Phi, psi and omega in degrees: 000155184227129178292131188291330191266001176266053181276162178286147184291332183276357181270122183279159178287157186274337187236159177285151179300325181295327181296325181269333183276320183257340181228217178205161177254119182267148174219136175262120184222173173257135186259109179283339177125188176224156180212152181285139178238160185278330185239153181283350181202167177129136181294317181294326178298317181290321180299317179297319180294320180295316180298319181296312182289327176295319179295317178297320180292325178296320178295315180295326178292324177292336177274000178096005180271134179270154177287124184293142177264138180226168176244128175265133174240109185256130178211182180287353179263344178150193180239120178257140177246115186241155172286133185293332183269308185272343183063023175283138181281116178275320179216141177233098184263107180291147190296323183287351177264350178277121185252345183203142178215136185205157173237154184270119181286336178278336178230103186295350183271338190264132169217156186218163167209153179252131182226142178273122182293137184286336182265310183269347183060024176264152178270123182244136178257123180260133184236136184227152172249116193245016178055055173067025175234031182296320181295322179297318180294321179296319178292326178296318177294322177297321177294322177298321177296317182297316179292321179295322179292319177297319179294326177296317179293323181291324183270356180071027178089354181290330183294323179294317178296322178296319179295322177297317178296320178296319178297320178295318179294320178296321177295320179294321178297319179296320178296319179293322178295321177295317178296320179296321178295320178295320178294324177297319179295319178295319178296321178295321178295320179295320179296321178294322178293322179293329178289332180281317183284126179288147179292161181294138179088356181276156180282126180283134179264011181287129181292148180290146178286144182241164179272193184292340178264015180061037178239145179286124181294144181272137177226125180287340181280317181242087181295153179291137178266129180297139181279155177288148177287166182295334179273003177093354181277147178292151180290151179292150180295147181291139179271125180254120179266144178296136181294135179260106183284349182275358181246147182274194184296331183263010178084009179253153178289137181294146181274129178229106184291344182270345180259000180286145180289166182290340181277354183281333185233162173294161185299318183294322178290321181296323179294319178298320179296323178295319179296319179295323179294321178296315179298324179295320179293319178296322177297323178294322180293313178298320180297320177295325179293318180298315181289342178278342180291156177285125183296343182269357181287124184288344179283345180284000000 
């Protein structure tokens, strides 16, 4: 490994100061990942991180996973790692948090840098595969450091404090955007619940519960309300017919053999019916006499 900032004095920088100060230098590389390291700098520290991430990438490649491609944007403010398709920022490593940068002389494709995470305060080593331009990217980061240091001396240290304040504000903006997104989801859930619950006073369309015979149970307390017709007109009032006491349960007149006319039966049958009727009347008379007696009378 080679420290990026120990360059020869006679070697000129590759980019103009304006390109790094007002814009950024992009590079398309493959991102092997990042891993936590124990020290903020050191060649052996970086070698161990590279071996570890290469082994993990080899396992993922055997499982059919490809190494993700990312875009690096290098400027005097830091190194941004973006998705090549969506341009979403995956990592934003501020320049003053980068403590070490190196490229592998045995493998021209690999370069790394160590950056202190702003949230966990842990040192993370980022490893990239750059298609044989690792030294160029390392020198570009070294030029960004050189320009940032000169700007720091010119501003008397105020520029660094300003960048820190800007970084804090950007982090706060990101937190507020996340909170705003969560509140939008909660509001959407509440609106969906209000659409499901019917407003007060509205007619419920829930079907009435039925018994085991698929009939609506009768309740004298809550009588059934007649439903509206399909055309929107109210149903006609129920028609109540006067009860006919002369008909039985099946709608037929009850049979009385003693009230039938003489023409209903033959003469011999009619005579027998007359005798039975007379006997029935005498039984009623005797029965009335028995019930009229004093129950305490010993002669009964």
